TITORKOL-980962 format. One record per residue (C-alpha): residue in one letter; y negated, z negated, x; residue number from 1. Coordinates in steps of 0.25 Angstrom, whole numbers. Layout:
aa;py;pz;px;i
a;Y;Z;X;NUM
...
This chain:
aa;py;pz;px;i
m;-175;49;52;1
s;-168;46;65;2
r;-156;52;71;3
i;-143;46;75;4
i;-141;47;90;5
f;-129;37;93;6
t;-117;33;86;7
q;-105;23;90;8
s;-93;17;85;9
a;-83;6;88;10
l;-70;0;82;11
r;-62;-13;81;12
r;-48;-14;76;13
e;-46;-26;67;14
p;-32;-31;64;15
l;-28;-35;50;16
k;-20;-48;47;17
r;-9;-40;41;18
p;-5;-26;37;19
f;-15;-22;26;20
g;-7;-14;16;21
f;-12;-3;6;22
k;-10;11;3;23
g;4;10;6;24
g;0;7;21;25
s;-6;-4;29;26
l;-16;-7;40;27
s;-16;-17;51;28
e;-30;-15;57;29
l;-43;-9;53;30
w;-53;-3;63;31
q;-67;-8;62;32
i;-78;2;65;33
v;-92;1;70;34
c;-102;13;70;35
l;-116;14;76;36
v;-126;24;73;37
e;-140;24;81;38
d;-152;33;79;39
d;-162;39;88;40
e;-172;27;85;41
g;-162;17;90;42
a;-158;12;76;43
k;-143;9;74;44
g;-133;7;62;45
l;-120;1;64;46
g;-109;3;53;47
l;-95;-3;51;48
g;-82;2;46;49
v;-67;-1;44;50
q;-57;10;45;51
s;-46;10;35;52
v;-37;22;37;53
l;-27;18;27;54
w;-37;16;16;55
s;-45;28;19;56
d;-33;38;21;57
a;-19;33;19;58
a;-12;46;22;59
l;-20;47;35;60
s;-17;33;38;61
a;-2;35;36;62
a;-2;48;45;63
l;-10;42;56;64
g;-7;27;56;65
q;-17;16;58;66
e;-22;18;72;67
k;-24;34;72;68
g;-30;33;58;69
n;-40;23;63;70
q;-43;32;75;71
l;-45;44;66;72
m;-55;37;57;73
l;-63;32;69;74
s;-64;46;74;75
l;-70;50;61;76
t;-80;38;62;77
r;-84;42;76;78
h;-85;57;72;79
a;-95;53;61;80
l;-103;46;71;81
s;-104;58;80;82
l;-109;66;69;83
l;-120;57;66;84
e;-126;58;80;85
g;-139;66;80;86
k;-140;66;64;87
e;-153;61;57;88
l;-151;48;50;89
l;-151;50;35;90
r;-147;41;24;91
p;-133;37;28;92
d;-126;43;15;93
l;-131;56;19;94
m;-126;55;33;95
t;-113;50;28;96
q;-111;62;18;97
q;-113;71;30;98
l;-103;64;39;99
i;-92;64;28;100
p;-88;78;28;101
a;-89;80;43;102
v;-81;68;46;103
w;-70;71;36;104
e;-69;85;42;105
y;-68;79;56;106
g;-57;70;51;107
k;-49;81;45;108
s;-50;89;58;109
k;-42;78;65;110
g;-30;83;57;111
f;-32;76;44;112
p;-36;86;34;113
a;-33;77;22;114
m;-41;65;27;115
r;-47;57;16;116
l;-62;56;14;117
t;-61;41;14;118
f;-55;41;28;119
v;-68;48;32;120
l;-77;38;24;121
n;-70;26;30;122
a;-73;32;44;123
l;-88;35;40;124
t;-90;21;35;125
p;-95;14;48;126
v;-104;27;51;127
d;-110;26;37;128
w;-113;12;38;129
a;-119;14;52;130
l;-128;24;45;131
w;-132;15;34;132
r;-136;4;44;133
l;-144;13;52;134
y;-151;19;40;135
a;-154;5;35;136
g;-160;1;48;137
k;-169;14;48;138
t;-174;10;34;139
g;-180;-2;40;140
s;-175;-12;29;141
p;-160;-11;26;142
c;-157;-13;11;143
f;-144;-9;6;144
a;-149;-7;-9;145
s;-160;2;-4;146
l;-152;10;6;147
v;-141;13;-5;148
a;-151;16;-16;149
p;-152;31;-14;150
l;-137;32;-16;151
t;-134;23;-27;152
q;-142;13;-37;153
s;-129;7;-41;154
l;-129;-5;-31;155
c;-139;-13;-38;156
a;-131;-26;-41;157
k;-132;-39;-33;158
q;-120;-47;-34;159
k;-121;-61;-31;160
l;-106;-63;-30;161
l;-95;-53;-24;162
g;-81;-56;-26;163
n;-72;-53;-13;164
i;-60;-44;-17;165
p;-48;-47;-7;166
l;-37;-37;-5;167
i;-23;-39;-8;168
s;-15;-29;0;169
y;0;-27;0;170
d;2;-38;10;171
t;-7;-49;5;172
t;2;-61;3;173
e;2;-70;-9;174
e;-4;-81;-1;175
d;-16;-73;3;176
i;-18;-68;-12;177
l;-18;-83;-16;178
a;-28;-86;-5;179
l;-37;-75;-11;180
a;-36;-81;-25;181
d;-39;-95;-20;182
q;-52;-89;-14;183
g;-56;-84;-28;184
t;-53;-70;-27;185
f;-55;-63;-41;186
l;-52;-49;-38;187
y;-40;-44;-29;188
k;-39;-31;-23;189
i;-24;-28;-23;190
k;-18;-16;-15;191
i;-7;-9;-23;192
g;1;3;-20;193
s;11;-3;-10;194
a;22;5;-4;195
p;34;-5;-3;196
a;44;7;-3;197
g;35;17;4;198
p;22;24;-1;199
g;29;34;-10;200
d;37;24;-19;201
l;26;22;-29;202
d;36;15;-39;203
a;38;5;-29;204
m;23;4;-26;205
l;21;2;-41;206
q;31;-10;-42;207
w;25;-16;-29;208
d;11;-16;-35;209
i;15;-22;-48;210
a;23;-33;-41;211
r;11;-35;-32;212
l;1;-36;-43;213
r;10;-46;-51;214
q;11;-55;-38;215
i;-4;-55;-36;216
h;-7;-58;-51;217
r;3;-69;-51;218
l;-5;-75;-39;219
v;-19;-74;-43;220
g;-20;-69;-58;221
e;-22;-83;-64;222
r;-33;-87;-55;223
e;-47;-88;-62;224
t;-60;-83;-57;225
p;-74;-82;-62;226
c;-77;-68;-56;227
t;-69;-60;-66;228
f;-71;-59;-81;229
c;-56;-62;-84;230
g;-57;-74;-76;231
h;-45;-70;-67;232
p;-44;-62;-54;233
l;-43;-47;-55;234
y;-36;-36;-47;235
y;-41;-24;-40;236
l;-29;-15;-37;237
d;-30;-5;-26;238
a;-20;6;-26;239
n;-26;15;-15;240
g;-20;27;-21;241
r;-6;23;-21;242
y;-3;27;-36;243
d;1;41;-39;244
t;-1;41;-54;245
t;-9;34;-65;246
d;5;32;-72;247
r;9;24;-60;248
v;-4;16;-60;249
m;-1;13;-75;250
a;12;8;-72;251
l;6;-2;-63;252
l;-5;-6;-73;253
d;5;-7;-84;254
a;14;-17;-76;255
l;1;-25;-72;256
d;-2;-25;-87;257
r;12;-31;-90;258
h;9;-42;-80;259
g;-5;-46;-85;260
i;-11;-40;-73;261
l;-18;-27;-78;262
e;-30;-34;-84;263
r;-33;-40;-70;264
v;-34;-27;-63;265
l;-49;-24;-61;266
l;-47;-11;-53;267
l;-37;-1;-49;268
e;-41;6;-36;269
e;-37;20;-31;270
p;-23;21;-39;271
m;-21;35;-35;272
p;-24;43;-23;273
e;-36;52;-22;274
d;-28;65;-22;275
h;-20;61;-34;276
l;-31;55;-43;277
q;-28;53;-58;278
d;-36;49;-70;279
v;-36;34;-71;280
s;-44;32;-83;281
r;-31;28;-91;282
l;-28;16;-82;283
p;-31;3;-88;284
v;-39;-2;-75;285
r;-52;2;-68;286
v;-48;12;-57;287
a;-56;12;-45;288
g;-58;23;-34;289
d;-58;19;-19;290
e;-53;29;-9;291
s;-54;41;-18;292
a;-69;39;-20;293
h;-73;45;-7;294
s;-86;49;-12;295
d;-95;49;-24;296
e;-89;62;-28;297
d;-75;56;-28;298
a;-79;44;-35;299
i;-85;52;-46;300
r;-72;60;-47;301
l;-64;46;-48;302
m;-73;41;-59;303
d;-76;54;-67;304
d;-63;61;-66;305
y;-52;50;-64;306
g;-57;38;-72;307
y;-60;28;-60;308
r;-68;17;-65;309
a;-72;10;-52;310
i;-75;14;-38;311
a;-72;6;-25;312
l;-84;7;-15;313
k;-81;6;0;314
p;-94;7;8;315
i;-86;0;19;316
a;-75;12;19;317
k;-82;24;12;318
t;-96;23;18;319
l;-108;17;11;320
s;-114;30;9;321
v;-102;36;1;322
t;-100;22;-7;323
l;-115;23;-12;324
r;-113;37;-18;325
i;-100;32;-25;326
c;-106;20;-30;327
e;-117;28;-37;328
e;-107;37;-44;329
a;-100;25;-49;330
a;-112;19;-54;331
k;-116;31;-62;332
r;-103;30;-69;333
q;-104;15;-71;334
i;-91;14;-63;335
p;-90;0;-55;336
c;-88;0;-40;337
f;-84;-11;-31;338
c;-83;-12;-16;339
a;-69;-12;-9;340
d;-65;-16;5;341
l;-59;-8;17;342
t;-55;-22;24;343
v;-68;-21;31;344
n;-74;-31;41;345
p;-84;-42;36;346
a;-97;-34;40;347
m;-92;-22;31;348
v;-89;-31;20;349
e;-104;-33;19;350
y;-106;-18;18;351
n;-97;-18;6;352
k;-103;-30;0;353
n;-117;-24;0;354
v;-111;-13;-10;355
a;-102;-23;-18;356
a;-113;-33;-20;357
r;-122;-22;-27;358
l;-111;-17;-37;359
l;-108;-23;-51;360
p;-96;-31;-53;361
l;-83;-24;-57;362
p;-80;-25;-72;363
g;-71;-37;-74;364
l;-78;-45;-62;365
k;-90;-54;-63;366
v;-94;-52;-49;367
g;-95;-41;-39;368
v;-83;-39;-29;369
l;-81;-34;-15;370
e;-68;-32;-8;371
s;-66;-38;6;372
n;-52;-40;12;373
g;-55;-41;27;374
e;-53;-56;27;375
q;-39;-54;22;376
n;-35;-43;31;377
y;-42;-44;45;378
q;-36;-52;55;379
n;-50;-55;62;380
w;-59;-57;50;381
d;-66;-69;54;382
e;-69;-62;68;383
m;-74;-50;60;384
k;-83;-58;51;385
k;-91;-62;64;386
l;-95;-47;65;387
n;-101;-47;52;388
p;-117;-47;53;389
a;-117;-54;39;390
q;-107;-65;43;391
g;-113;-79;40;392
y;-121;-74;28;393
p;-116;-80;15;394
w;-112;-67;8;395
a;-103;-63;20;396
e;-91;-72;15;397
a;-85;-73;2;398
c;-84;-87;-4;399
n;-72;-89;-14;400
s;-71;-74;-14;401
l;-85;-71;-18;402
y;-97;-66;-9;403
h;-110;-73;-13;404
l;-122;-63;-12;405
n;-136;-69;-13;406
d;-150;-63;-11;407
d;-149;-64;4;408
y;-137;-55;3;409
y;-144;-44;-4;410
a;-157;-46;4;411
c;-149;-42;17;412
d;-138;-33;11;413
g;-128;-44;16;414
g;-132;-41;30;415
i;-126;-27;32;416
w;-138;-23;39;417
l;-137;-34;50;418
p;-134;-30;64;419
c;-119;-28;67;420
t;-120;-34;81;421
e;-106;-38;82;422
y;-101;-24;78;423
e;-111;-18;87;424
r;-104;-24;99;425
w;-92;-16;96;426
l;-100;-4;100;427
n;-103;-9;114;428
């Protein structure tokens, strides 16, 4: 195999329409990252990433703030690229597995010994995708299914329809929620765990969550949809580790039950923080792991030891390499998976879509799903779409909240191997 002899990176700041609230904090912009790797035969691979310091390490985000947190994550990305120079090109997951401990130690050495692994994976995502694109090119015939086959045989579905999951953050208005309903939305991802009286007041958080979910159910609960078995919209609650005990979660679910909402809860994601995990098997909802599933070993622990019955996959935030290993372990246990977003750009939506399209529908749904909330949150979304190599293809845009995937889509993997000409210009 060839050797990597040159690497490069660039960034662009993208402002959000309004503060994006979750985990008791908020974001006002997201850094877009481009990474390039080149081998000694002149072959190149370009990978994209989006940094979310608040999502990947809320404690570090609170300590450093948005600007310094982003600078730290970018320094990890650039360190990873420097470690690749001179290395023989291997299968990308093997290279990423070598990078993870080295980059994590580098991050800790910057004065952050408690840095979460997810922060490291978020930093490594554009590097990992650059390696996959380089490796795909070296095989001579890029094909997503054949490339991932050595890691998992579970991505075998070919969904014709994927429902787009929008995000309801703390600040999403009633007008915006109704607009999503008018577009045909049938699964709403709802951020819970707000901090109206400060992050430590969990009683106030609980009451806020109950009121917020009642509000949303009042707005959209009676809508009809052919995409769910119950015929009405369903809810996907994302707590981002804000709940301290299963008893407090039960208080939330009991309240939802009293108001006729519990039966609509398809998923409850990350109720407790990863350093305070508890057995969730007694909860009357399907609990999903996200941030706490850093690796396949973590996912195994969540499923086997704590009763988690779904896993959120994030090839756009935790690397494709790690995602494939997690997906395989979930498949062995017949645990359903789905693809969640990180408010990524349009080109990275196609990364995520390639995994989501090959997963079976979640129990309760008639079609597959893919979370994508960039259009809701980016100020310059229309301009960002112009950078997407797949822009203009029919599968790149959702119609009435559904992506339509045909044989042409699968024949070219949604265009993820197309040249990223507009992004390459960032490097010049």
